[in-house]
C-alpha positions in Angstrom: 160.9 -57.4 1.7 158.8 -56.8 -1.4 160.6 -55.9 -4.6 158.9 -53.4 -6.9 160.2 -52.2 -10.3 158.4 -49.0 -11.5 158.7 -48.2 -15.2 158.2 -44.8 -16.8 158.4 -44.6 -20.6 158.2 -42.2 -23.5 155.4 -43.1 -26.0 156.5 -45.4 -28.7 159.7 -46.5 -26.9 158.4 -50.0 -26.3 158.9 -49.7 -22.6 155.6 -51.5 -21.7 156.6 -54.5 -23.8 160.0 -54.8 -22.2 158.5 -54.4 -18.7 155.9 -57.0 -19.4 158.4 -59.5 -20.8 160.7 -59.0 -17.8 157.9 -59.6 -15.4 156.9 -62.8 -17.3 160.5 -64.0 -17.2 160.8 -63.3 -13.5 157.4 -64.9 -12.8 156.1 -61.8 -11.0 153.0 -59.7 -11.4 152.7 -57.0 -14.1 150.4 -54.0 -14.0 149.7 -51.1 -16.4 146.3 -50.3 -17.8 144.8 -52.8 -15.3 145.2 -50.1 -12.7 142.8 -47.8 -14.6 140.4 -50.6 -15.4 140.1 -51.6 -11.7 139.7 -47.9 -10.7 136.7 -47.8 -13.1 135.3 -50.9 -11.4 135.4 -49.2 -8.0 132.2 -47.5 -9.1 132.9 -44.0 -7.7 132.5 -42.4 -11.1 131.2 -43.6 -14.4 133.5 -45.3 -16.9 133.0 -42.5 -19.4 134.1 -39.8 -16.9 137.1 -41.7 -15.6 138.2 -42.6 -19.2 138.3 -38.9 -20.0 140.4 -38.2 -17.0 142.9 -41.0 -17.6 146.5 -39.7 -17.5 145.4 -36.1 -17.9 146.1 -33.2 -15.5 143.2 -31.6 -13.6 142.7 -28.0 -14.3 140.9 -26.2 -11.4 139.1 -23.8 -13.8 138.1 -26.3 -16.4 137.4 -29.6 -14.6 133.9 -30.0 -13.1 133.5 -31.3 -9.6 132.1 -34.8 -9.2 130.7 -37.1 -6.7 128.9 -40.3 -7.5 128.7 -43.1 -5.0 129.2 -43.5 -1.3 132.8 -42.4 -0.5 132.6 -39.1 1.3 136.3 -38.4 0.9 135.7 -37.6 -2.7 133.3 -34.8 -2.1 134.5 -31.7 -3.9 137.2 -33.4 -6.0 137.4 -33.5 -9.7 137.5 -36.7 -11.8 141.3 -36.5 -12.4 142.1 -36.4 -8.7 139.6 -39.1 -7.9 141.1 -41.4 -10.6 144.6 -40.7 -9.2 143.6 -41.6 -5.7 141.9 -44.8 -6.8 144.9 -45.9 -8.8 147.2 -45.0 -5.9 145.1 -47.3 -3.7 145.6 -50.1 -6.2 149.4 -49.5 -6.4 149.8 -49.7 -2.6 147.5 -52.7 -2.5 149.5 -54.6 -5.2 152.8 -53.7 -3.6 151.7 -55.1 -0.3 150.7 -58.4 -1.8 153.6 -59.5 -4.0 156.7 -58.5 -6.0 155.7 -56.8 -9.2 156.5 -54.5 -12.2 154.3 -51.4 -12.5 154.2 -49.2 -15.6 153.3 -45.5 -15.3 150.7 -44.1 -13.0 153.4 -42.3 -10.9 154.1 -45.5 -9.1 157.7 -44.6 -8.5 156.7 -41.5 -6.6 153.9 -43.2 -4.7 156.2 -45.9 -3.4 159.4 -43.9 -2.9 158.8 -43.4 0.9 157.5 -46.9 1.5 160.3 -48.4 3.7 158.7 -51.9 3.7 159.6 -52.2 0.0 162.7 -52.2 -2.2 161.8 -50.0 -5.1 163.7 -49.2 -8.3 162.6 -46.6 -10.8 163.4 -47.1 -14.5 162.8 -44.7 -17.4 162.6 -46.1 -21.0 163.4 -43.6 -23.7 164.2 -43.6 -27.5 165.0 -41.0 -30.1 161.9 -39.3 -31.6 162.5 -40.6 -35.0 162.5 -44.2 -33.8 159.4 -43.7 -31.7 157.6 -42.1 -34.7 158.6 -45.0 -36.9 157.4 -47.5 -34.3 154.0 -45.7 -34.0 153.6 -45.6 -37.8 154.1 -49.4 -37.9 151.9 -50.4 -34.9 149.0 -47.9 -35.6 149.2 -47.9 -39.4 149.7 -44.1 -39.5 151.5 -41.8 -41.8 154.6 -40.0 -40.5 152.8 -36.7 -39.8 150.0 -38.4 -37.8 152.4 -40.7 -35.9 154.6 -37.7 -34.9 151.5 -35.8 -33.7 150.4 -38.8 -31.6 153.8 -39.3 -30.1 154.1 -35.6 -29.1 150.6 -35.5 -27.7 151.1 -38.6 -25.6 154.4 -37.4 -24.2 152.9 -34.1 -23.4 150.0 -35.7 -21.5 152.3 -38.1 -19.6 154.6 -35.3 -18.7 151.9 -33.0 -17.4 150.2 -35.8 -15.5 153.5 -36.9 -13.8 154.7 -33.3 -13.0 151.3 -32.3 -11.6 151.0 -35.3 -9.2 154.6 -35.7 -8.2 156.0 -32.1 -8.4 158.9 -33.6 -10.2 160.0 -33.5 -13.9 158.9 -36.5 -15.9 161.9 -38.1 -17.7 164.5 -36.2 -15.8 167.4 -38.7 -15.6 168.6 -37.8 -12.1 165.1 -38.7 -10.7 165.4 -42.3 -11.8 167.6 -45.2 -10.7 168.3 -46.0 -14.4 167.4 -44.7 -17.8 167.4 -47.1 -20.8 167.6 -46.3 -24.5 165.4 -48.9 -26.2 166.6 -48.0 -29.6 170.3 -48.5 -29.1 170.0 -51.7 -27.2 168.4 -55.1 -28.1 165.1 -55.8 -26.3 166.4 -59.1 -24.8 169.4 -57.3 -23.4 167.2 -54.7 -21.7 164.9 -57.5 -20.4 167.9 -59.2 -18.9 169.0 -56.0 -17.3 165.6 -55.6 -15.6 165.8 -59.2 -14.4 169.3 -58.6 -13.0 168.2 -55.4 -11.2 165.3 -57.3 -9.7 167.5 -60.2 -8.5 170.0 -57.7 -6.9 167.3 -55.9 -4.9 166.7 -56.3 -1.2 
């Protein structure tokens, strides 16, 4: 049985780094932005249009309807919904091929009813102050700009997840485990993820 770990994370929590390191330690595939890049390569919409739609919620009154290419199932859909469907295809494809860690893109919800896989959903969180400090350091921003970036990113992720899953992003009861990346050492959290993987299936 395939074993899939799905990671949700607050912006600035370092969740993607911990997920990537755990996948490397386990010797399994790791996917995050690659899902978007491969969706772009599918050629259904232009890279510019899909980039604007990345992790943003479609608004029926504001989003134009697109169709570029030969896939008739996308007639009448907006760029956000097309991007979601393309990424969903990639998630299901990767899950069918090998064990992996997938960050974001509603993977936990997409795979939750796939009985052929053992799936664990993990949410990475950290206090706002810590996430702002991390963003200041990584992006060379002052505190005000970093705080604005963190809040904007969280808002986009929440809206995207809530829209496509009808669930609340970051709600503890919707995940198998929530991890505070600030109050725990990174190596400890990586080991926990590895332990979860080894206990699955």
